[in-house]
N, C-alpha and C positions, 0 to 999 in steps of 0.2 A: 494422510489427509484428515482434516478436522471433521468430526462427526456432525452431521446436520440433524438437528432435532426438528422434525417437521411441525411440531406444535409449539415451538418456542415463540414468544411474543414478538421477537425481533425478526422472525422469519417472514419475509414479504409475501403477501398473498398473491397467488397467480391466477385467482379466479378470473381476473380481467383478461388473461391470456390463456385461459384453460383450453385444453384439447377437447374439442367437441366430439360428441358421439353422433356420427352421421346417421340419418334415418335409415339408410340402406345397409348399415353395418349390422352384423348379426350379434353384436355384443349384448348380453343381457345385464342389466344393472339392478336386478331385483334382490340381490343379496345384501345383507345388512352390514354397513360399516359405520363407525361412530361419527357423529358431528365433531367438529374440531374442539368445541367446548368440553365434550365428554372424554376426549381421547387421552388427556393427560392422566386420567384416573385408570382407565381400562379400555379394552376393546369390547365390542358389542357382544362377543361370544365368551367373555370372561367375567366372572363375578368380581366386583371391586371389594367385596368383603372377604375377610379371612375364610379360608376353606378348611374344614375339618379334615384331619388325616391327610394333609397335603403331602405331596412327594418331596423328598429332599432334592434340592437343586443339584447336589453333587452325585446323586444316585440315579443315573439315567436308566438303569435296568428296571426301575419301577414303572416305566412308561408302558403299562400293559393294557391300557384302555384309552379311549378317546378322552374320557373325563380326567384321567391322570395326566395326559398330555396337556390339557387345558390348565390344570393346576400348576404344572411346571412352568407353563408359559406365563401364568399370572405372577409367579415368583420372579421370573425374569424381568417383567415390567416394573415390579415394585423395587427390586434390588438392582437398580440400573448399574451400580458399580460392578456387578458380576457379569455385565453384558460384554464379556471380553474373551469369549471362547468360540472359535469357529466350530469346534467339535460338538459343543452343546447345541449350537444353533442348527447345525446340520442334522443332529439327532432329532431335534424338534420338527424340522421340515420333513425328514423321513418318516417320523411317527405320524404326523398329520396325513402324509400321503398313504401310509399303510392303512389308516382308518378311513380313507376316502374324503377327508376334509381338504380338498385341493385349494380352496380359496384362502384358508388360513395359512397353508404352506406358502402360497404366493405372497401373502401380506408379509410374512417373516422375511421372505427373500428380498422384498423391496425395502422394508423398514429396518431390518436387522443387520444388513450387511453394507452399511454406508462406510464403515471404517474397515471391517474385515470382509473383503470382497469375495463373494462366492463365484466360482466359474459358472458362467451362464449356460454353457453347453452341457456340463454335467447335470446341472439342475433340470434343464429341459429334458434330457434323456431320462432322468429318474422320474420326472413328472409324467412323461408318456408311458414309462414302463409300468406304472401303477394304474394306468387306464385314464389318466387325466387328459382333457382336451387342451392343447396348447393355447387355444383362443381364450381359455379361462384366465390365463396369465395376463393377457392384454385387457380383459374385462376388469380385473383387479387394478391394474395400472390406471386405466381410464377413470375408474371410480375414485381411487385415491387422489388422482389429479384434480378431479372435480371437487373433492372435499378440501382442497387447498394445500395438498402435500407438494413441497418443492423438491424436485429430484436433481441430483448432481449429474455431471456429464457421463459418469461411468454407468449409472443406471439407464440413462437415455441411450447410451451405446448398446446396452443389452437389449433394450426395446427395439432399436433399429435392426439388430441381428435377428430377433424373433420375427419382426415384420418381414425381413428378407426371406427367412425360412418358410413363412406362411404366405408369402406374396401378398401381404396386406399393404397395397400401394398407398391408400389414402392416409392411414395412420402414420406410415413412414414419412409422407410429405409433411404432415403436421409436426412430427417430431423434428424434422429438419428445420421447419420454421421456428420451433421452440429453441433449438440450439442456436440459431442466428440471433434471436431476441436476447438470449442469456449470454451471448458472447462466447459460446462453446464451440462454434463452428470452425475455429482455427486450431482446435486441439487435434493432434495427430491421430489419436485413437478414434475421435469422432469422425474425422475425415475418412479414415479407413473403413469405419462402419458405414458411412454414407456411400462410399464407392462400392462396397459389397451390396448394399441395398439397391442402388441404381443399376448395378450390373445384373442383379437377379430379377428385378421387377420392372425396370424401365428400359434396359438396353445398354449396350456397351458405350454408346456415345455419351449418355448421361454420366456414367462412371468416369469416363475420360475427362469430361468437363470439370467434374469435382477435382480431379487430380491436377489439371493444368491451372485451375484457379488458385491453388495453394501457393502462396508466395515462397515458402521454404519447403522444398520437396525433400523431405528426409528419407532415410533408407527404408523405413517402414512403409511409407507411401509408395515408393518405387516397387517394393516387394508386392504390395497389394495390387498395384496397377498390372503387374505381370500376372498375378493369380486371377484377377477379374477377367482378363482376356482368355486365360486357360479355361475358366469355368464356362465361358461362352463359346468354347471350341474355336476360338480365333487363334489358331496355333502360330501362324506366321506373325500375327500382330504381337503375340506374347514374346516371340523370339526377337522381334524388332525392338520392343520395349526393353527387353533385357540388354540388347546391344546399346541402346541409348543410356541405359542405367550405367553401363561401364564407361561410356564417354563422359558421363557426369561425375565420374570417380566415386560412385556410391557402391558400397560393398553389398552384394546380395547375401542373404542368409542361406543356409544349407537346404532348407525346405523349398525355397524358390528355385534354387539351382536344380534340385532333383525334379521339380515339376517342369522346368524348361527342357530338361533332357527328355522327359516324356513327350513333350511337344515335338522335339526333333525326331523322336521315334514315330510319332503319328504321321508326320509329313515326309518321313524318310529323308531327312536332311542330314546326311552324313557329314558334310562340310561344316555346318553349324555345330553339330555335335562334337566334332574334333576341336573346334575353337573353344567351346565351353570346357572340354577336357583340359586344354592348355590353361585356361583360366583357373581351373581347379588345382592344377599342379603349381601354378605361380602363387596361389594364395594358401598353399599348404593344407588343402582340404581333401587330399587323396586318402586320408585315414578315416574319413567319415563313411560309415557303412551304408547309410541311406543313399548318399551320392554315388558310391561305388556300385551299389545294386542298380541304380538308375542308369549308370554308364553301361553296365553289362547288358541290360535290357535294350538300351538304345542301339548299341552295336549289333546285337542279335537281330533286331527288327530292321536294321539296315543291311542285313545279310553279310556282316563282317564278323564271322566267328573268330577269326584270328585275333583281332583286337579285343573282342569280348573275353576270350580265354586269357589274354594277357592281363587284362584288368582283374579278372577273377583270380588268377594265380598270384597276383601281387597283393591280394587282400590277406591281412594277418588274421583278422577275426571274421570268419564267414558265419552267417546265420542261415536259417532255413530259407529265407527269401533269396539270399545269394545263390544257393544251390538251385532253387526253383527257377531263377532267372536264366541261368546257364543251361539247365536241362531243357527248359522251354525253348530256348534258342536252337539247341541241337535237334529237338523233335520237330520244330516248325520247319526246319530246312531239310529234314529227311535223314539226318544222321542218327538213325535209331539205335544202332549198336553202340555208338559213342555215348548216347544219352543213357542207355542202360548201364554202361560202364560207370558213368558219373553217379548214377543212382546207387550203385553198389559202393562206390567210394564215399558217398555221403553217409551211408550206413556205417562204414568202417571208421569215419571221422567222428562217430558218436553224435552226429546231428540227426535228430529225429525227422522222419518223413512226416508230412502232413497231407491233408486231402488235396491241396494244390499240386503237390509233387506227383501224386497218382494221376490227377486229372491231366497234367502235362503229358504223361506217358500215354494215357488213353486217347486224348485228342490227336497227339502226334502220330500214333500208329494208325488211327483211322484215316487221317488226312493222306497218308502215304500208302494206303492199301493193305496194311497188315491187319486185316479184320479179325482173324482168329486170335491174334495176340491181344487184341482189345479185351476179349472175353477172358483170356488167361490172366491178364493183369487185374481184371475186375474180381476174379475169384481170389487172387492172392491178397488183394487189399482187404477183402472181407475176412479171410482167414486170420489176418494180422489185427483184426478188430476195427478196421476203418469202415465207416458207414457211407456208402455211395450217396452223393448229393445230386442235385439236379444236373449239374455239369457232367458228372460221371455217367449218369443215366442217358443223357443226350448223346454223348459219344458212343455209348454202347448200343443204343437203339439205331443209330446211323450205321454202325458196323453190321448189325443184324439185318438191316434193310438190304445191304449189299450182298450178304450171304444168303438171303431168302430163307432164314431159319425162323419160320413162323412160330413154332412151339416155344422156342426160347424167348422170342419176342413177347409171347403171352405171359410167360413167367415173369419177365421184367415188368410187364404191365401190372401184374399182381403186386409186385414189390412197390411200384409207384403208388398204387391205391392204398396199400397197408401203411406206407410212410407219408401219406398226404403230400406227395410231390406232384399230383395231377393239377394243382393250381398253377404250376409254372408253365408259361406260355411256350417255352422252348421244348420242354418235355412233351407237352401236348402236341406240338407240331411234329416232333420226331415220331411219336406214336402213330399219328395219322399217316405220315409218310411210310412208316414201316408196314402198316396194314395195307396201304395202297400198293406198295411194291410187291407184296405177297398176295395181291388180288383178293384181299379180304375186305371188300368195300363196305360190308355191313358193319363190321367193327370200326372201320375207319370213320364211317358216318356217325356211329355212336359216340366215339371219342370227340369228334368235331362238335356234335350237338352239346356235349357236356362242358365244353370250354367256355368260361365266362368272358375271356378276352381272346380275340383271334387276330393274328397278323396276316399280312398278304401272303406269306409263305404257306400257311396252312390252307388258305383258300386255293392257291395255285396247285398244291399237291392233290387235293381232292378233285378239283376240276380236271386235272390231267388224268387222274385215275379213272374217272367215269368216261372221259373222252377216249382213252386208249382201249377201254373195254367196250366201246361202241354204245354206251348209254348216254347219248347226246342230250336227251331231254333233261336228265338230272344235271348234266354239266351246265346247260344253259340256265337252268333254275338257279344253280349256285352263282353263276355269273351275274344274274339279275339281283340275287340276294346280296352279293358282294357290293354292288353299286348302291343298293338301298341302304346298307350300313355305312356308306360314305367312304368306302375303300376303292380307290381308283385302280382298275386293272392295268397291269404293266405288260411288257412284251412277253414275259414268261407265261402270263395268264393266257394270252392269245396263242402263243406257240403250242401250248398244251392242246388247244382245240385244233390247230392246224395239223399237228402230228396225228391226232385221233382221226380226223376226217380223211387225211391222206392215207393212213394205214388201212382204213375200211373202204377205200376206193371212192370216197365222196369228194372228188376234186372240185366240183362246183361249189360246194359248201366251204371247202378249204380256201378257195379263191375269194369267197365272200368275206371270210375272216381276214384275209390279207388286205382287202380293201378297207375293212374296218380299222386295221392297224394303221394304215396310211391316213385315214380320216382322223384318227386320234392324235396325229402329230408324232407318232413313234416311227423309228427307223427300223426297217427289217434287218435282221441279222442272219448269221450263217445258219442258225437253227431253223429259222422260218423257211429258208430256201431248201435246205437239205431235207427237211421234212416233206416238202412237196416232191422233190426229186425222188426220194426213197419211196414215197407212196406210189408215184406214177410207175416206177420201175417194178415194184412188187406186183402191181396190177397189170403189167404188160404194156403200159402206155408210154413207150419209149420216145415217141415223137414229142409228147408234152414234156417229158423229163429233159430232153435236149433243149427245148425252147426255154424252159425255166432256167436252165443253166446259163443262158446268155444274159439273163436279167439279174444274176446274183450281184449283190452290192459289196460283198466281202469275199475274200479268198476262202476257199473251202479245202478241207483236208483231202489229200489224195485218196485216202481210203474211202471217204464219203462220195467223192465224185465218181469213183469207179463203180459205184453201186449199180448204175445203169448197165454198165458193160459186163459186170459179173453175171448178171441175169440173162445175158445174150450170148452165152458161150456155145450153145448148140448151133448147128448149121442153120436150122430152121429159124431160131430166134435171131441169129446174126443176120440172116437174109431179111427178116422183118425190120430189124433195126436199120439195115442199109436202105430198105425201101422207104422207111419213114424219113430217113435223113435226106434222101434224094428229093422227097416231096417238099422239104422245107425250103425257104427262100434262099438261104445261104448255108447249106449244110457244111461246106468246107470251113467257112468262117466259124461256125459253131464248134466244130471239132477242134479247130486251132485254139479257140478261146478256152475250151475245156482243158486242152493239153497245157497251155501256158499257165492257166490258173493252178493246175496240179503241180506244175514244175516250180512255180513261184512259192508255193506253200512251204516247201522246204521241210516238211514233216516226213519222217520215215516210219514205216510200219511194215509188218510181215508181207503185206500185199502191195506195197508201193511200187516195186519194180514191175510186177505183173500188170498193175494198173497202167503204168506208163507205156508198156509194150502194147497193151490192148488199144490205147489211144493212138499210138503210132500206126497200128494196123488199120484203124478206122480212117486215119488221115490218108493212108496209102490207097485204101479201097475206094474212098469217096472222091479222090482227086480227079 
C-alpha cells in the first residue's frame, strides 16, 4: 500500500471532519505535538539542528538513554529513504517505552507504520507491559487527528480494536462515522473490526446488523460473525451461524472451527459436534492439531470418552494440550486410574508435563473423593520443580476441607501468603471454607476481611459457618452486610440459616427464614426441607418432622427421609412417634407419602433397605 505522508500538501485536511474530544472523555491533550507547518522539519521533542555525537542509524545497540533514542529518531526523520525497516522502528518504539516516553512511542506507531504495518495487539501488550496507560494511545490518536493527520483504514481498524478492548463507545462510534465518510466502511477488515467493536461495546444485535448490511459476505466476515457470538456467550447462535456459513458454501478457518467445537462442549451438543467432525474430515482438516485438541475436549465434555480417545489415538503429532485434554476428560468422569496411566504415558512419550496437567489430576481426584491423593500429587509436583498456582491451591484446600486437616490447611495458607496468591478470589473463598469446616471461625473471618473482592460463595460459606455453630447474631450481620454490598442472597444463603436454626432447635426462626425464601421469589429445594426434618428429628419433634415431610416440593433421598425414624428405634420413642402420628389429621396419608417419596427416589445407600422396612412398619402400625 502506498505510504501516506500526513504533511504532504496534497493530503486533504480533515479538520472539517475531525474526531472531536468529548467533554466527558478522560483524554488529556496537554502534551506537545507539532503544528502541521513545523512537522516537515521535526517533531516537537526532536531538535531540527544537527546533534553532536549522534547515534549511527545502523547501530541500535547505542540506544542507551532517552536522548540517544531521540537522536536516532531525528536521523530517521531526516533520512526518509531509510524509513524501511520494521526492526528499527520496533526498536525505537521499545526504547521509548523502556524510558517511559509513551506518547512518542504511540506517535511512531501511528506515523511510522503506514507501509510496514505493526501488529496492534503486540504493540498494545508491550505498551501495557511497560506501565503505559492504553488510553494514552487514544490521546495521541485524537491529538494527531486534530492536527490534520489523515489516517488510512488500517490505522482506523487498529483504533476500533483498541476502543473495543477499552469499551470506549463514543470514540468507536466517531471512528465508524469517519470510515463511512472516507468510504472505508465496505472494507472487509474494517467491517470485522466494527463487528468486534459493536459486539463488545454495544451488544450482539449491533454486530449482526453490521454483518448483514455487508453486500458481499466474505469468509472473513462469516468467521468474525461466529466469533462475535462466542465472545458474547451466545453458544447456540454461534453454532447456528456456523451452520448458515456452510449453507453459503463459505469455508471456515481452523480457528473458527476450534471455537465452534468449544461452543458444542459448552452446551453439551454432541450431535452438532459430530456434524462438525464430519465437516473436518470432508475438508481434510483432521491433521490440524488445534482442531483435534478441540475435538477431544468436546467429546470429553459430552461424556463420550470412546470417541475422544479415538480422535486422540489418531493424532500423529500430539502436544501438551492434546494430553491435557484427554487426561482432563478421564479425571472429570472419574476414571482416575486411566488418567494416571495416561499421565505416565505422556512422560514416556517425551512430552513434558505442565502446570495444567497437574491441575487436571488435582481437581479430578478432589471431585471424586480421593482427597489424600490430592496432597500426594501436590507434593510430587513440587518435588519435580512445579510451583502450584491458584488453581492447584484451590483444589488442595477443598480436599483439606473435607479431610478436616486444619494444620496442613494453615501450612497451605502460609504458602498462599508467601507467594502472593491471596489476591485470587477462588483461593480466598477456599481458605474461608476450609477454616469454616474446621470450626476455626476466627481465622475464617480474618481471611474474609482481608479479601478485596468477595463473591457470593464466600459470603454463603461464612454465614453457614456462624449459623451451624449457633452464632446467629454474626450470621445475620453478614446477611445484612451482603445486601449492603449489593450481593443478593440466594437459596444457599438462606439454607445455611435454616440448617443452623433447625440444628439448634429454633424451628420458629427456621420457619421465618422459609417464609423469607418464599417472599424472595425463590423455590424451596430438598436441602431446605431436609434441614427442617433433620432438625426436628434431632430435637425429638417427630410430629413437626412428619408434617414438614408432606410439604416437600422435591423428592428426598431415602437416607435423609429415614432420619426421623432412625431416631425413633427405641420402644419409648417409637410409641411417641406413633402418638404424634395419630394426632395428625391424616397420619396414614403422611406415612404413605413418605414411603412413596423414598421409593421413587431410586437412590441406594447402606441404610436404604432398613429405611423402607421402618416405613412399612409405620404404615402397618398406623393403619
